C-alpha positions as CSV (number, residue, x, y, z in Angstrom):
1,M,2.6,16.2,49.6
2,T,0.9,19.5,48.6
3,T,3.5,22.6,47.7
4,T,2.5,26.1,48.0
5,L,4.3,28.1,45.8
6,D,4.8,31.6,47.8
7,R,6.2,34.5,45.2
8,T,6.4,37.4,47.8
9,A,6.8,36.2,51.3
10,S,10.0,36.5,52.6
11,R,10.7,36.7,56.8
12,A,13.8,37.8,58.7
13,P,15.8,35.1,59.8
14,S,15.5,34.0,63.3
15,P,18.5,33.4,65.6
16,G,18.7,29.7,65.7
17,L,20.9,26.8,66.0
18,P,23.8,26.4,63.1
19,A,23.1,24.5,60.0
20,R,24.4,20.7,60.1
21,L,26.3,20.6,57.3
22,S,29.4,18.5,56.0
23,L,31.3,19.6,53.2
24,T,33.9,17.6,51.0
25,P,37.5,19.4,51.5
26,R,38.9,21.9,49.5
27,T,41.4,21.0,47.4
28,A,39.3,17.0,46.9
29,L,38.7,15.8,43.4
30,A,35.2,17.0,42.3
31,G,32.5,15.1,42.5
32,R,28.8,15.1,42.0
33,L,27.9,16.7,45.4
34,D,30.1,19.5,47.5
35,G,28.5,17.7,50.8
36,A,25.1,17.3,52.8
37,W,23.2,19.6,54.4
38,W,20.6,18.0,57.7
39,P,18.1,20.7,57.9
40,R,15.7,20.7,61.0
41,S,12.6,21.6,59.6
42,R,10.7,21.7,56.0
43,D,10.8,25.4,56.2
44,L,13.0,27.1,53.8
45,A,12.1,30.5,54.8
46,A,14.0,29.3,58.0
47,E,16.1,26.8,57.1
48,L,18.1,28.9,54.1
49,P,19.3,31.6,56.4
50,P,21.7,29.9,58.7
51,L,22.7,27.4,55.7
52,A,23.4,30.7,53.5
53,D,25.8,31.9,56.4
54,A,27.2,28.6,57.2
55,L,28.4,28.5,53.2
56,E,29.8,31.6,53.0
57,G,33.5,31.6,54.2
58,R,34.0,29.1,51.6
59,W,30.9,30.0,48.5
60,G,31.1,33.7,49.0
61,R,27.7,35.5,49.2
62,I,24.7,33.1,48.2
63,T,22.4,34.6,46.2
64,R,20.0,31.9,44.5
65,V,18.8,28.5,45.6
66,L,17.3,26.1,43.5
67,V,15.1,23.0,45.0
68,N,12.7,20.5,43.9
69,P,9.1,21.7,45.4
70,D,8.5,18.0,46.2
71,H,10.2,17.6,49.6
72,W,9.3,21.7,50.5
73,P,5.4,22.6,51.6
74,V,5.8,25.9,51.0
75,V,8.4,27.3,48.4
76,P,9.0,31.5,48.8
77,H,10.2,33.5,46.0
78,K,12.1,35.2,48.5
79,V,14.2,34.8,51.7
80,A,15.8,37.5,54.2
81,D,19.1,36.6,55.1
82,T,21.8,38.6,57.3
83,D,22.1,41.6,54.9
84,H,20.6,40.9,51.9
85,V,18.3,38.5,50.1
86,L,17.9,35.0,48.7
87,H,16.1,34.6,45.3
88,V,14.4,31.0,45.3
89,G,14.0,29.3,42.3
90,W,12.2,25.4,41.7
91,F,12.4,22.9,39.6
92,T,10.6,19.5,39.2
93,E,13.1,18.0,37.2
94,Q,15.7,18.6,39.7
95,D,16.7,15.8,42.0
96,P,14.6,16.0,45.1
97,D,17.2,15.0,47.6
98,K,19.4,17.8,46.1
99,I,19.5,21.6,46.6
100,I,21.8,23.7,44.4
101,L,23.2,27.3,46.1
102,L,24.7,29.8,43.6
103,S,27.1,32.6,44.6
104,Y,28.7,35.2,42.0
105,T,32.2,35.0,43.4
106,T,32.8,30.8,43.6
107,G,29.8,29.5,41.4
108,R,27.4,26.4,42.3
109,C,27.4,24.3,45.5
110,D,25.3,21.1,45.4
111,L,24.6,19.4,48.8
112,L,22.4,16.6,49.4
113,V,19.2,17.4,51.6
114,I,18.8,14.9,54.7
115,P,15.3,14.9,55.5
116,P,14.6,16.7,58.8
117,E,13.3,13.1,60.3
118,T,16.0,11.2,59.6
119,E,17.5,9.1,62.5
120,P,20.9,10.6,63.7
121,A,22.7,7.8,62.9
122,S,21.5,7.5,59.1
123,A,21.9,11.1,58.6
124,A,26.1,10.7,60.1
125,R,25.9,8.3,57.2
126,L,24.7,10.0,54.3
127,M,26.8,13.2,56.0
128,T,29.7,11.1,55.7
129,A,29.1,9.8,52.3
130,A,27.8,13.0,50.8
131,A,31.4,14.5,51.4
132,L,33.5,11.7,50.0
133,P,35.9,13.2,47.7
134,G,36.0,12.7,43.5
135,S,32.1,10.7,44.6
136,I,29.7,9.8,41.7
137,L,26.9,9.1,43.3
138,T,23.7,11.3,43.1
139,A,21.5,13.0,45.8
140,G,19.1,10.1,45.0
141,G,21.6,7.3,44.8
142,L,22.6,8.1,48.4
143,M,19.2,8.2,49.6
144,S,18.5,4.7,48.0
145,D,21.6,3.4,49.1
146,E,21.1,4.5,52.8
147,A,16.9,2.9,52.4
148,A,18.6,-0.6,51.4
149,T,21.2,-0.2,54.4
150,G,18.6,0.5,56.9
151,R,16.0,-2.4,55.5
152,R,19.3,-4.7,56.2
153,M,19.6,-3.7,59.6
154,Q,16.2,-3.8,59.9
155,E,16.2,-7.4,59.2
156,A,19.2,-8.0,61.0
157,R,18.0,-6.4,64.3
158,S,14.3,-9.1,63.5
159,S,16.7,-12.2,62.9
160,E,18.6,-11.5,66.0
161,D,15.2,-10.8,68.3
162,A,13.9,-13.9,67.3
163,W,17.1,-16.0,68.0
164,E,17.3,-14.5,71.2
165,S,13.5,-15.0,72.1
166,E,14.2,-18.7,71.4
167,G,17.0,-19.2,74.2
168,G,20.3,-17.8,72.1
169,A,22.3,-15.3,73.6
170,T,24.1,-12.6,71.8
171,P,27.9,-11.8,72.6
172,A,29.2,-8.7,73.9
173,P,30.1,-6.6,71.1
174,Q,33.6,-6.1,70.2
175,P,35.9,-2.9,68.9
176,H,36.7,-3.6,65.7
177,P,40.2,-3.4,65.3
178,A,40.5,-1.0,62.7
179,A,37.9,1.2,64.3
180,H,40.6,3.9,66.0
181,S,42.7,3.8,62.6
182,V,40.6,5.0,60.3
183,V,41.2,8.4,59.4
184,G,37.8,10.3,57.9
185,A,35.1,12.2,58.9
186,R,35.2,13.0,62.9
187,M,31.9,13.3,64.5
188,I,31.2,15.8,67.3
189,P,28.5,15.5,69.3
190,L,27.4,19.4,70.3
191,P,24.1,20.7,72.1
192,G,20.8,18.7,70.5
193,Y,22.6,17.6,67.4
194,M,25.7,16.1,66.0
195,R,28.0,18.1,63.5
196,V,30.0,15.9,61.0
197,T,33.1,17.8,60.1
198,T,34.5,17.7,56.5
199,W,37.0,14.6,55.8
200,R,40.5,15.3,56.6
201,P,43.1,13.6,54.9
């Protein structure tokens, strides 16, 4: 992917949908990540203002953002938010699947970045995993694990399809007995996307 590093561009945020975000609990044991972010595009100038606004209540005003340019076709030097400017930096040494946001009041927030084109079921798993309290998994590790999970699920579907095409029949799925007793992330369907809330013990 070719990345353009735009040192001067800034753009006013356009009104739109809120950031798709999953955060660890405030009192949780610190882990490698503070949650996950699922942007709708690879346009940082459009995606960063809603993210910064969503984080302000917990991390204070976000002033600086650090990314790896591998997944962003254009990296603007500055992005206009509602009433201030976000300064954007880039480092090729940074995990390409992570974004770092900095504020003067609370410090640093590290988020897994889920690619915009990710399937909703896969994104939901990643958002849940990234918000686990005290997790030692890195952003890249979570993405690798999810890729392996996706491959296993695809292989299982292929085997099932082959079995059915040879005359087998798949029994109707039965709910897992513990499916309704798990305390953890809740998925709330909202218009146009799925939002995964934080873990609540």
